[in-house]
C-alpha positions as CSV (number, residue, x, y, z in Angstrom):
1,X,8.4,-17.2,3.3
2,X,9.8,-13.9,4.5
3,X,7.8,-11.0,5.8
4,X,7.6,-9.0,2.6
5,X,6.5,-12.1,0.7
6,X,3.7,-12.7,3.2
7,X,2.6,-9.0,2.9
8,X,2.6,-9.3,-0.9
9,X,0.5,-12.4,-0.7
10,X,-2.0,-10.8,1.6
11,X,-2.3,-7.8,-0.8
12,X,-2.8,-10.2,-3.8
13,X,-5.5,-12.0,-1.8
14,X,-7.1,-8.7,-0.5
15,X,-6.4,-9.9,3.1
16,X,-5.5,-6.6,4.7
17,X,-7.0,-3.5,6.3
18,X,-6.0,0.1,6.0
19,X,-6.3,1.9,9.3
20,X,-8.1,5.2,9.6
21,X,-4.8,6.9,10.4
22,X,-3.3,5.3,7.2
23,X,-6.3,6.6,5.2
24,X,-5.7,10.1,6.5
25,X,-2.0,9.9,5.6
26,X,-2.9,8.6,2.1
27,X,-5.4,11.4,1.6
28,X,-2.8,14.0,2.6
29,X,-0.5,12.6,-0.2
30,X,-3.3,12.0,-2.7
31,X,-2.8,8.3,-2.7
32,X,-5.4,5.5,-3.2
33,X,-5.4,2.0,-1.9
34,X,-4.5,0.9,-5.4
35,X,-1.3,3.0,-5.3
36,X,-0.3,1.3,-2.0
37,X,-1.0,-2.1,-3.5
38,X,1.1,-1.3,-6.5
39,X,4.0,0.0,-4.3
40,X,3.9,-3.2,-2.2
41,X,3.6,-5.5,-5.2
42,X,6.3,-3.9,-7.4
43,X,8.5,-1.9,-5.0
44,X,7.7,1.3,-6.9
45,X,5.1,3.9,-6.9
46,X,3.9,7.3,-7.8
47,X,6.4,10.1,-7.4
48,X,5.3,12.3,-4.6
49,X,6.0,16.1,-4.5
50,X,5.5,17.7,-1.1
């Protein structure tokens, strides 16, 4: 199993943590944990406009 497959499996099984720094960065971009899960699972995500 390659690294991306292991990460996707961990996301499916809710076996991951989001650091406080990652939370800050997500907030800056108006992203939720569900958005990150979707991006990792599907390879796509919301369009972000700076």
